[in-house]
C-alpha positions in Angstrom: 249.9 -135.0 38.9 248.2 -134.3 35.6 246.2 -137.5 35.9 245.1 -136.7 39.5 243.7 -133.3 38.5 242.0 -134.9 35.6 240.1 -137.4 37.9 239.3 -134.6 40.4 237.8 -132.5 37.6 235.6 -135.4 36.4 234.2 -135.9 40.0 233.5 -132.2 40.3 231.6 -132.3 37.0 229.5 -135.3 38.1 228.7 -133.6 41.5 227.6 -130.6 39.7 225.3 -132.5 37.4 223.6 -134.3 40.4 223.1 -130.9 42.1 221.4 -129.5 39.0 219.2 -132.6 38.8 218.0 -132.0 42.4 217.3 -128.4 41.7 215.3 -129.3 38.5 217.9 -127.8 36.2 219.5 -131.0 34.9 220.7 -130.6 31.4 219.1 -133.8 30.4 215.6 -132.6 31.6 213.5 -133.1 34.6 213.4 -136.6 36.1 209.9 -138.1 36.3 208.8 -141.4 37.9 206.0 -143.4 36.1 203.1 -144.8 38.2 201.9 -148.4 38.0 200.1 -149.0 34.7 197.7 -151.5 36.3 196.3 -149.1 38.8 195.9 -146.4 36.2 193.9 -148.7 33.9 191.5 -149.7 36.7 190.8 -146.1 37.7 190.1 -145.2 34.0 187.7 -148.2 33.7 185.8 -147.2 36.8 185.5 -143.6 35.6 184.0 -144.8 32.2 181.5 -147.1 33.9 180.4 -144.4 36.3 180.0 -142.0 33.5 177.8 -144.4 31.6 175.6 -145.2 34.6 175.1 -141.5 35.4 174.3 -140.7 31.7 171.7 -143.6 31.5 170.0 -142.5 34.7 169.9 -138.9 33.7 168.6 -139.8 30.3 165.8 -141.9 31.8 164.8 -139.2 34.2 164.8 -136.6 31.4 162.8 -138.8 29.1 160.2 -139.5 31.8 160.0 -135.8 32.6 159.4 -134.9 28.9 156.7 -137.6 28.5 154.9 -136.7 31.7 155.1 -133.0 30.9 153.6 -133.6 27.5 150.8 -135.6 29.1 150.1 -132.9 31.7 151.3 -135.2 34.5 153.1 -134.1 37.6 156.8 -134.4 36.6 158.4 -133.1 39.7 161.7 -134.8 40.9 159.9 -136.5 43.8 157.2 -137.9 41.5 159.9 -139.2 39.1 161.7 -140.7 41.9 158.6 -142.6 43.0 158.0 -143.7 39.5 161.5 -145.1 39.2 161.1 -146.9 42.5 157.8 -148.3 41.4 159.4 -150.1 38.4 160.9 -152.6 40.8 157.7 -153.2 42.8 155.7 -156.4 42.6 153.0 -155.9 40.0 150.6 -158.2 41.9 151.0 -156.1 45.0 150.5 -152.9 43.1 147.2 -154.2 41.5 146.0 -155.5 44.9 146.6 -152.1 46.5 144.7 -150.3 43.7 141.7 -152.6 43.4 141.2 -154.1 46.9 139.5 -150.9 48.3 136.7 -151.4 45.8 136.2 -155.1 46.6 133.7 -155.9 49.3 132.4 -158.9 51.3 128.8 -159.9 51.0 126.6 -161.9 53.4 123.0 -163.0 52.6 122.6 -164.8 55.9 119.9 -163.3 58.2 121.1 -162.4 61.6 124.7 -161.4 60.9 128.0 -162.2 59.3 129.8 -165.5 59.3 133.4 -166.5 59.4 133.9 -169.2 56.7 134.7 -168.4 53.1 132.4 -171.2 51.9 129.5 -169.2 53.2 130.4 -165.8 51.9 131.0 -164.0 48.7 132.5 -160.9 47.2 131.4 -157.9 45.2 132.9 -155.0 43.2 131.9 -151.4 43.8 130.7 -150.2 40.3 129.4 -146.8 41.2 130.5 -144.5 44.0 126.9 -144.0 45.1 126.7 -147.6 46.2 126.0 -149.9 43.2 127.9 -153.2 43.6 128.4 -156.1 41.1 128.4 -159.6 42.4 127.3 -163.2 41.5 123.7 -164.2 41.4 124.3 -167.3 43.6 125.9 -165.0 46.3 122.5 -163.3 46.9 120.1 -166.0 45.7 117.2 -166.3 48.0 118.5 -163.6 50.4 116.1 -162.2 53.0 118.8 -159.8 54.3 122.1 -158.7 52.6 125.0 -157.1 54.4 128.1 -155.7 52.8 131.4 -155.4 54.5 133.6 -152.6 53.0 137.4 -152.7 52.9 137.5 -150.3 55.9 135.4 -152.9 57.9 132.2 -150.8 57.8 129.1 -153.0 57.4 126.1 -151.7 55.5 122.7 -153.2 54.6 122.1 -153.8 50.9 119.2 -154.5 48.6 119.0 -156.3 45.3 118.6 -154.0 42.3 118.5 -156.8 39.7 119.7 -160.4 39.2 120.2 -162.9 36.4 120.6 -166.6 37.1 121.7 -167.5 33.6 124.8 -165.2 33.6 125.3 -165.6 37.4 125.4 -161.8 37.8 123.5 -159.5 40.2 123.6 -155.8 41.1 123.0 -154.8 44.7 123.0 -151.3 46.3 124.1 -149.8 49.7 123.2 -146.3 50.9 126.5 -144.6 50.7 128.4 -142.0 48.7 132.0 -141.4 47.6 132.9 -145.1 47.7 136.1 -146.2 46.0 135.3 -147.7 42.6 137.1 -150.2 40.4 138.0 -149.3 36.8 136.5 -151.8 34.3 138.8 -152.5 31.4 138.4 -153.8 27.9 138.5 -157.6 28.1 138.8 -157.9 24.3 142.4 -156.7 24.6 143.4 -159.7 26.8 145.8 -162.2 25.4 146.5 -165.8 26.4 149.4 -165.7 28.8 148.6 -162.3 30.3 148.9 -161.9 34.0 145.6 -162.6 35.8 144.9 -161.5 39.4 141.8 -162.6 41.3 140.8 -160.4 44.3 138.1 -161.3 46.8 137.0 -160.1 50.2 135.2 -162.9 52.1 133.8 -161.8 55.4 135.9 -163.9 57.7 138.7 -161.5 58.9 141.4 -164.1 58.3 140.5 -164.3 54.6 139.8 -160.6 54.0 141.5 -159.2 50.9 142.3 -162.6 49.4 144.5 -162.4 46.3 145.4 -165.2 43.9 147.4 -164.9 40.7 148.0 -166.8 37.5 147.6 -166.3 33.8 144.9 -166.0 31.2 144.5 -169.6 30.0 141.8 -169.1 27.4 139.5 -166.4 26.0 135.9 -166.6 24.8 135.5 -170.0 26.4 131.9 -171.1 25.9 130.3 -172.7 28.9 127.0 -174.6 28.6 124.8 -174.1 31.6 121.7 -176.3 31.9 118.7 -175.2 33.9 118.0 -178.2 36.2 114.3 -177.4 36.4 113.5 -177.0 32.8 116.5 -178.6 31.0 116.9 -175.4 29.0 120.5 -174.7 27.9 122.3 -171.4 27.9 125.8 -170.9 26.5 127.9 -167.8 27.2 131.5 -166.7 26.9 133.9 -166.6 29.9 137.6 -166.1 30.5 139.5 -169.1 31.7 142.4 -168.6 34.2 144.6 -170.8 36.4 144.3 -168.2 39.2 142.4 -169.9 42.0 138.8 -168.8 42.3 137.3 -170.2 45.5 134.0 -169.5 47.2 135.5 -166.6 49.1 136.4 -164.5 46.0 133.5 -165.6 43.9 131.8 -162.4 42.8 135.1 -160.5 43.1 137.4 -159.0 40.5 139.7 -160.6 37.9 142.2 -158.0 37.0 144.9 -157.4 34.4 148.4 -156.1 35.2 147.1 -152.5 34.9 144.7 -152.9 37.8 141.7 -152.9 35.6 138.8 -155.3 36.2 138.5 -157.6 33.1 136.2 -160.2 34.6 133.8 -161.0 37.4 134.8 -164.3 39.1 132.2 -167.1 39.3 132.8 -170.1 41.5 129.5 -171.5 40.3 130.8 -172.0 36.8 133.9 -173.6 38.3 131.7 -176.0 40.2 129.8 -176.9 37.0 133.1 -177.7 35.2 134.6 -179.4 38.2 138.2 -179.2 36.9 141.1 -178.5 39.2 143.5 -175.7 38.2 140.8 -173.9 36.1 138.9 -170.7 37.1 136.3 -168.9 35.2 135.2 -165.2 35.1 132.5 -163.5 33.2 134.3 -161.0 30.9 133.6 -157.4 31.5 132.6 -156.9 27.8 130.0 -159.6 28.2 128.9 -158.3 31.6 128.5 -154.6 30.8 125.3 -155.0 28.8 123.9 -157.4 31.4 124.8 -154.9 34.2 123.1 -152.1 32.3 119.9 -154.2 32.0 120.0 -155.1 35.6 120.4 -151.5 36.7 117.7 -150.3 34.3 115.1 -153.1 34.3 116.1 -155.3 37.2 116.5 -158.2 34.8 118.2 -159.2 31.6 116.1 -159.0 28.5 117.2 -161.8 26.1 115.6 -163.2 23.0 114.6 -166.8 22.8 113.1 -169.2 20.3 111.1 -170.9 23.0 112.2 -174.5 22.7 113.5 -177.1 25.2 116.1 -179.7 24.5 118.3 -178.6 21.7 120.0 -181.9 21.2 122.3 -182.2 18.1 121.0 -184.8 15.7 121.6 -186.2 12.2 118.7 -188.0 10.5 117.6 -189.2 7.1 119.4 -190.9 4.3 120.9 -187.6 3.2 122.3 -187.0 6.8 120.2 -183.9 7.8 121.9 -182.2 10.7 120.2 -179.8 13.2 118.9 -179.1 16.6 116.3 -181.5 17.9 113.3 -179.9 19.6 112.2 -181.9 22.7 109.4 -179.5 23.7 108.1 -176.0 23.0 107.4 -173.2 25.5 103.7 -172.2 25.5 102.9 -168.9 23.9 106.5 -168.4 22.8 107.7 -167.3 19.4 108.3 -170.9 18.4 104.9 -172.0 19.6 103.1 -169.2 17.7 105.1 -169.9 14.6 104.1 -173.6 14.7 107.3 -175.3 15.7 106.4 -178.7 17.3 108.3 -181.3 19.4 110.4 -183.7 17.3 111.0 -181.0 14.7 114.7 -180.5 13.7 115.9 -176.9 13.3 118.5 -176.9 10.5 118.9 -173.2 9.8 118.1 -169.9 11.5 118.9 -166.4 10.3 120.3 -167.8 7.1 122.9 -169.9 8.9 123.1 -173.6 9.3 122.9 -174.9 12.9 124.1 -178.3 14.1 123.9 -177.8 17.9 122.7 -175.5 20.6 125.9 -173.5 20.6 125.4 -172.6 16.9 121.9 -171.5 17.7 123.0 -169.4 20.6 125.6 -167.6 18.5 123.0 -166.5 16.0 120.6 -165.3 18.7 123.3 -163.1 20.2 122.8 -160.6 17.3 119.0 -160.3 17.7 116.7 -158.5 20.1 113.4 -159.4 21.6 110.6 -158.7 19.0 112.9 -159.3 16.0 111.9 -161.6 13.2 114.1 -164.6 12.6 113.8 -166.9 9.5 114.0 -170.6 10.4 114.1 -173.8 8.5 113.0 -177.1 10.1 113.0 -180.7 9.0 109.7 -182.5 9.6 108.4 -185.7 8.1 111.3 -185.9 5.7 110.7 -182.4 4.3 112.4 -179.0 4.9 109.9 -176.3 5.8 110.5 -172.5 6.2 109.1 -170.6 9.2 109.4 -167.0 10.5 109.6 -166.6 14.2 109.1 -163.4 16.2 111.5 -163.7 19.1 110.0 -163.6 22.5 111.7 -162.8 25.8 113.5 -165.5 27.5 111.8 -166.1 30.8 113.8 -166.8 34.0 112.9 -170.0 35.8 
């Protein structure tokens, strides 16, 4: 009997303890159930990643806002959103959209426009009141010039000035508020930089032609020989592997910022005749030429007044210099007494071994300037002073 009561009491105590646990008053404390550790860790990781992404985006937007505000640029949320979106855009597309409105098609064929790129050229709007830069060979011998704008309007143009040596020309249409291209500093280019060639041949199927590549070489010196006189001219150009075809000859070579850094010239390409190479006259070289064309209608260059310019080495002591094949009548060289078969060994205090050396020295002189010169004649070196005359176009 005693044992029975003992067992019954124990069961009552256990029942009471379970009842207390259900009501939250268990003497051993509240019973809690632990969740899965794996799910907990995944959620924590996702929260950390989300926080980092939000913080990075916010920091970028804030930094852009501060920079734009300091520069006085519109820093509204919509503008910043557009800026962030633009980061992912194709840079070639962006440059094309920026520059193409200022690139035109040019026809010098009397009676109308034509439809093949081989018979058309391009130009770059330089001034909003209608001044356009193009290649000399695009307008050479033109009796009538027509310009097709990017909005398909066709206007008549006249030649303001042209220069066969540099293959540059300036023409003008009667119009105002035209979109213009921004000319950049070509001296800041580096080999490997992005290069984008934009042209606008008149055939509709080729309008707005864009090719891209890299800057292959800088200050490449090209020797152009006048077929009529044999006179040689050397000037600096940009080399690129962006295709420059007859259609975009006279068009723009642009950097990644949408600035024009060169004027494309298919003529130079045809002289070199090498596949995979394109050439453009650098803007820094072209600016002075363009200014002369707009002011005088021609380029004023100094010249010695000699023909030939073949590099030669003579005599037992190996005299090196520039061989004079002929002399231009009434030129500075002729007045100074330089004669055919003379060898020019030094000009302006610098030794010259070929026509390229001679051209480099002349770059720093103006028409009317006096240039000291040493020549080799009959086995002797003779000093002569030459007053530089103007290089006449042929």
